[in-house]
N, C-alpha and C positions, 0 to 999 in steps of 0.2 A: 462457551467462548473462552478460549485460552490465550487471548491476546488482549491488549488494551489500547485505547486510542488516546493520544495526547493531542489536544486541539487548542489552537490559538486563533486569533483573528485572521492571520494570513498563512497558517500552516496546520496541516493535519498529518500525524504520523501514527502508523500501527506498529506496536512493539510486542515482541515475544514476552513471555513471563519473566525472562532474564534481562529484558531491556534492550534487546537487539532489534534494530529497525527492520521491518519487513517491506513496507512500501509507504508512500505518502503522497501528499499533494501540497502545493503552495501557490500563493498568488503573488506574482512579481510586483514589487513596489511600483505604484503608479499605473497599474494595469487592472482591467476588469475581467480577467480570465484566470482560471486555475489550471496548473499543470500537474498531471498525475505521473508518478515515477515508481519504479520498483528498485530495490536495492540489490547489492551483490549477493545477498542471501538468496534471493529469488533466482537470479541468473545462474548462480552456482548450482542450486538444486534442480534447475530445469535443463542445465547443460548448455544454455545459450552463451555464446562468446561475448556478446554485448547486449545490453538491455534493449528492448523494443523502443520504438520512438515514443516520445512523450505525448500524452493526450492532453488536449486543452478543453476546458469547459467554460463557456461564456455566460454572461448575464447574471442576473440577480440570484438565480438558483444554482449558479456554478459551485458554490460551497457545498450545498446539499448533495448535488450529483457527485462531486469529487469525493465527499465523505462516504457516500454509498459505495463507490468503486474501491476506495481504500479498505472499507470493511469487508467487501466481497473478496478481494485478493488476499487479505490477511486470514479470513476464515478458510479459504481454499488451501492456503499454505499450511495453516495449523492442522487442518483435517488430513491432508496428505502426509504431513510429517508424523502425525499420530499413528496413521495406518502403517507406515514404514517401520516406525519404532516398535509398534505392537506386533509386527510380524505378519500383518494382513496383506501388505502389498507384495 
């Protein structure tokens, strides 16, 4: 795992080894859902003009589900980036 997770009560962010945000999730103040987002780093590397819609995760397990998605997106990004840098892609 070449990324790390910075996690608080209402925010989760996946960061590259150099500290650049990959993606994250947050719980808006006063609400019981989590919103997942990707950063410009992801949209630039995928060629998307704008990020896809934000995904919402509801209920008590929202934090757990949001963190799992943040970790999945970060791992996929880091793996694809490693392959391109290594000349495999």
